[in-house]
C-alpha positions in Angstrom: -34.1 9.5 42.8 -32.0 9.6 40.2 -32.3 7.3 36.8 -28.9 5.3 35.9 -29.2 4.6 31.9 -27.2 1.6 30.5 -26.3 1.8 27.0 -27.8 -1.0 24.6 -25.3 -2.7 23.1 -27.0 -2.3 19.3 -26.9 1.9 19.2 -23.6 3.5 20.1 -24.7 6.0 23.7 -22.7 9.0 23.7 -24.0 10.8 26.9 -27.2 9.7 28.9 -29.1 12.3 30.5 -31.6 12.1 32.4 -33.9 14.2 35.0 -33.9 14.2 39.2 -36.2 14.5 42.3 -38.8 17.1 41.7 -36.5 20.0 42.0 -37.4 19.7 38.0 -33.1 19.7 37.1 -31.0 17.8 34.7 -28.8 15.5 36.0 -25.6 15.0 33.6 -24.5 11.3 32.6 -21.6 11.2 30.3 -19.0 9.0 28.2 -17.0 7.9 25.8 -17.4 4.5 23.7 -17.8 2.9 20.9 -19.9 0.7 19.3 -20.6 -2.8 21.7 -19.0 -1.3 24.4 -20.4 -0.8 27.6 -20.8 2.6 28.8 -19.8 3.6 32.6 -21.6 7.0 33.5 -20.5 10.4 36.2 -21.8 11.1 39.7 -25.6 13.5 38.7 -24.7 16.7 39.4 -27.5 19.2 40.0 -27.7 23.3 38.8 -28.0 25.0 36.2 -26.6 24.1 32.4 -23.3 22.3 31.9 -21.8 20.1 28.6 -19.8 17.1 27.9 -17.8 16.1 25.3 -18.9 12.6 23.4 -17.2 11.1 20.1 -18.5 8.7 17.5 -17.9 6.7 14.5 -19.8 7.3 11.0 -22.6 4.6 10.2 -23.2 3.9 13.7 -26.4 4.7 15.1 -26.1 7.5 17.6 -28.5 7.8 21.1 -28.6 10.8 23.9 -30.3 10.2 26.2 -32.9 12.8 27.6 -36.0 12.5 30.7 -38.9 14.3 31.6 -39.8 14.4 34.9 -43.9 14.9 36.3 -44.4 18.4 35.8 -42.3 18.7 32.9 -44.4 20.6 30.4 -41.9 20.1 27.1 -39.0 19.0 25.6 -37.0 20.2 22.8 -33.5 19.2 21.0 -31.4 21.9 19.1 -28.2 21.2 17.0 -26.1 24.6 17.0 -28.8 27.6 16.2 -31.1 24.9 15.0 -34.2 23.1 16.2 -34.4 19.3 15.4 -38.1 19.1 17.7 -39.8 21.1 20.2 -42.0 18.6 21.7 -43.3 16.2 19.5 -43.2 18.7 16.5 -39.9 17.8 14.3 -38.4 20.8 13.3 -35.4 18.9 10.8 -35.5 17.3 7.5 -33.4 14.6 8.1 -34.8 11.0 8.0 -31.9 9.7 9.8 -33.3 11.8 13.2 -36.0 10.6 15.0 -36.8 10.6 19.0 -36.8 7.6 20.8 -39.4 6.9 23.1 -39.5 3.9 25.3 -42.0 5.5 27.8 -43.7 8.6 28.3 -41.0 10.3 29.9 -38.2 9.6 28.3 -37.0 11.9 25.1 -34.1 11.0 23.8 -32.5 12.2 20.5 -31.6 9.4 18.3 -29.8 9.6 14.6 -28.9 6.7 12.5 -26.2 6.2 10.8 -24.2 9.4 12.2 -22.0 11.2 9.6 -19.1 13.8 9.8 -22.1 16.5 9.3 -23.1 15.6 12.3 -20.4 16.3 14.3 -21.1 19.3 16.6 -22.8 20.5 19.6 -26.6 19.5 20.6 -28.4 20.5 23.4 -31.7 19.3 25.5 -33.4 21.8 26.9 -36.2 20.8 29.7 -38.6 23.2 30.2 -40.1 22.8 34.0 -43.2 24.9 35.5 -40.2 27.1 37.0 -37.1 27.2 34.4 -35.9 25.4 32.0 -32.9 22.9 32.3 -30.6 22.1 29.5 -27.6 20.3 28.8 -24.6 20.5 25.8 -22.9 18.2 24.0 -20.6 18.5 21.7 -20.4 15.5 18.7 -17.0 14.4 17.4 -17.7 12.3 14.9 -14.1 10.0 14.2 -13.2 9.3 11.0 -10.4 6.7 9.8 -7.4 7.5 7.7 -7.6 8.0 4.2 -5.0 8.9 1.6 -6.5 10.8 -1.1 -3.1 12.7 -2.4 0.0 10.8 -3.2 2.9 11.0 -5.4 2.9 9.5 -8.5 5.5 7.2 -10.1 8.6 9.2 -11.3 11.7 8.8 -12.5 14.5 11.2 -12.0 18.0 11.4 -12.7 20.4 10.9 -10.3 22.2 13.3 -8.3 18.2 14.9 -8.2 16.3 16.7 -5.3 13.5 14.9 -4.7 10.6 15.5 -2.9 7.5 13.1 -2.7 4.3 14.1 -0.5 1.3 12.3 1.0 -2.0 14.0 2.0 -4.5 12.6 4.4 -8.1 12.8 6.1 -9.3 11.5 9.1 -10.2 12.6 12.4 -8.5 12.8 14.7 -5.9 13.8 12.7 -3.6 11.4 10.9 -0.4 10.9 11.4 1.2 10.6 8.4 5.3 8.2 8.4 7.7 7.1 4.9 9.7 3.9 4.5 11.8 3.2 1.9 10.4 -0.9 1.5 12.8 -2.0 -0.9 15.4 -2.8 -0.7 16.4 -1.0 3.0 12.8 -0.9 4.6 14.2 1.9 6.5 12.3 4.1 8.2 11.9 8.1 7.9 11.0 10.6 9.8 6.8 11.6 10.2 5.3 14.2 8.0 3.4 15.2 4.7 6.7 15.9 2.7 9.7 13.5 2.4 12.9 15.3 1.0 15.6 13.9 -0.4 18.4 15.6 -1.2 20.7 14.5 -4.3 19.4 10.6 -4.3 21.7 7.9 -5.5 20.9 4.7 -6.9 20.8 3.0 -3.8 17.8 5.3 -2.4 15.9 4.2 -5.6 12.3 1.3 -4.8 9.7 1.6 -3.2 8.4 4.2 -0.5 5.8 3.4 1.3 3.6 5.9 2.9 1.2 5.4 5.8 -1.4 7.5 6.9 -2.9 6.2 10.6 -5.1 7.6 13.4 -5.8 4.8 15.8 -10.1 5.1 14.5 -8.7 2.2 12.5 -6.3 0.3 10.7 -3.6 2.7 8.8 -4.3 3.7 5.6 -1.3 2.4 3.4 -0.6 3.9 -0.3 2.7 3.0 -2.3 5.1 5.3 -5.1 7.9 4.5 -7.0 10.7 5.9 -7.1 13.1 5.7 -10.3 16.9 6.6 -10.1 18.9 7.0 -13.8 22.5 6.6 -13.9 24.6 7.0 -15.7 26.6 3.0 -17.2 29.1 1.2 -15.2 31.7 -1.5 -16.3 31.7 -3.5 -13.7 33.8 -6.6 -15.1 35.9 -7.8 -18.3 36.5 -11.0 -18.4 38.1 -13.7 -21.6 39.8 -17.2 -21.6 43.0 -17.7 -23.8 42.1 -19.4 -26.9 44.2 -21.4 -29.4 44.2 -21.1 -32.8 40.7 -23.1 -34.5 39.6 -22.5 -31.2 36.3 -19.8 -29.5 37.0 -17.3 -27.9 34.5 -15.9 -24.9 34.8 -12.1 -23.4 32.4 -11.4 -20.8 31.4 -7.6 -20.4 29.4 -7.1 -17.5 27.4 -3.7 -17.0 25.3 -2.0 -15.2 23.0 1.7 -15.5 19.6 3.2 -15.4 18.1 2.8 -18.2 19.5 -0.6 -19.2 22.9 0.2 -21.3 23.2 -0.9 -25.1 26.8 -2.5 -25.7 29.0 -2.4 -28.9 32.3 -4.2 -29.2 35.1 -3.1 -31.2 39.0 -4.8 -31.9 41.0 -1.7 -31.8 39.0 1.0 -34.1 37.1 -1.4 -35.9 33.8 -2.1 -35.0 32.5 -5.2 -34.4 29.5 -6.4 -36.7 27.5 -9.9 -35.6 27.8 -12.4 -37.8 30.4 -11.5 -39.6 33.9 -12.6 -39.7 33.7 -15.5 -37.1 32.1 -13.3 -34.2 28.5 -13.7 -32.7 27.1 -11.0 -30.0 24.3 -11.8 -27.7 23.1 -8.1 -25.6 21.5 -8.4 -22.2 20.3 -5.9 -20.0 23.3 -6.7 -18.4 25.7 -7.9 -19.6 27.3 -8.5 -23.9 28.8 -11.8 -24.6 31.0 -11.3 -26.8 32.2 -14.8 -29.4 34.6 -15.8 -31.5 35.0 -19.0 -33.3 37.7 -20.7 -35.2 40.0 -18.4 -34.0 42.5 -17.1 -36.4 45.5 -15.4 -35.9 44.2 -12.0 -37.1 41.5 -12.2 -34.1 44.2 -12.1 -31.2 44.1 -8.6 -29.7 42.7 -6.0 -27.7 38.5 -5.9 -27.6 36.7 -2.8 -26.6 32.8 -3.1 -24.2 31.2 0.2 -24.8 28.5 1.0 -22.4 26.0 3.8 -23.8 22.6 5.0 -22.3 21.3 7.9 -22.5 22.9 9.7 -19.3 26.7 8.4 -20.7 29.0 5.9 -22.1 31.8 3.9 -20.6 33.9 1.1 -21.6 36.8 -1.1 -21.1 39.3 -3.3 -23.3 40.8 -6.6 -23.0 43.1 -8.6 -24.6 42.2 -12.3 -26.5 45.1 -14.0 -25.7 46.5 -17.2 -27.9 47.0 -20.1 -25.4 50.3 -21.3 -25.0 51.7 -24.5 -25.1 53.4 -24.3 -21.4 50.2 -23.8 -20.4 48.2 -25.7 -21.8 51.3 -28.4 -21.0 50.8 -27.0 -16.8 46.6 -27.5 -17.4 46.7 -30.8 -19.0 49.4 -32.6 -16.1 47.4 -30.7 -13.5 44.2 -31.6 -14.2 45.6 -35.4 -15.1 47.2 -35.3 -10.8 43.7 -34.4 -10.0 42.0 -37.2 -11.8 45.1 -40.1 -11.0 44.6 -38.3 -7.0 41.2 -38.7 -7.0 40.8 -42.4 -8.6 44.2 -43.0 -5.7 43.8 -40.8 -3.1 46.8 -42.5 -1.4 49.3 -42.3 -3.9 52.8 -40.2 -3.3 53.9 -38.0 -6.4 57.6 -37.5 -7.2 59.8 -36.3 -9.8 59.7 -39.6 -11.9 56.4 -39.2 -11.4 55.7 -36.3 -13.6 58.3 -38.2 -16.7 54.7 -39.9 -18.6 53.4 -36.3 -18.4 56.4 -34.9 -19.2 57.1 -36.7 -22.3 53.8 -36.6 -23.8 53.2 -32.7 -23.4 57.2 -32.7 -25.7 55.5 -35.4 -28.6 52.6 -32.8 -28.7 55.2 -29.7 -29.1 57.5 -31.7 -31.6 
């Protein structure tokens, strides 16, 4: 009778062998499984040498089974052309390798802590009264994906061509995919190399490389791409001011590296702290404040933004706030105040007379 074998739960069993009845053949049970999984075997077959393929993961124990039938004199295990065991004699110097003998007929090879160097063909040979019978199994050691090289963080100028590299090992060979995770989370086609032609400022940010082969979770690494570009002025804004009041001009800019800001009135560069001028610069904006405004302060002001890639500027006048503007603003303000307190009031032409009188007195 042929024997069917079950794998022990604490072993990673790749292939099971047993010897049939007095024909002294070697029968084959083969399967592919992982740690802790049940093993299902093929129907035993007699005949000449045969082979199968198996897979394992590193660090798991491995027990290919082989049994000696009554009358068989000796068994042997080989790895490629190297003898591991001949009968009970150990030829291998590897301390991880031993013969498992649960009973007098079992002649199974046990390998502890399987690693990638164990990959390859293994042969169990049984010497019978008539002729030797052999069975070969090819062990493939599956290895989790590991990224061993990825491009360093880089800084490039806008318009440059960029190539990002991501190399990984694993068995089966892992697939590589890229994703622009900030700010757009845009996926790209798979491949070790990601080419970006004529890169723009919108393509700056973090890029994620993922290596995956279904053995375990993907290995993920990131690279940061900084894109330098010349400064631009996005907004220049001022408020009108009266004599003796305080004026403010705000200049909003962008650029990488962050631009530096300067202010000019006409051809004259303005210095912080001089002639009632206060300048506060930030990474993306500059604030110009004029205190105790005089006639000389009115006119065009120019904001200049500069970084190593270029310079840009924009101009805006600081205007004197006239009485007509003040009157209309005061009128609107008072109307809103009254309407808030008495929402049901209806304004007529005569309703504005007190405010007009007030403005007239101010002007005179």
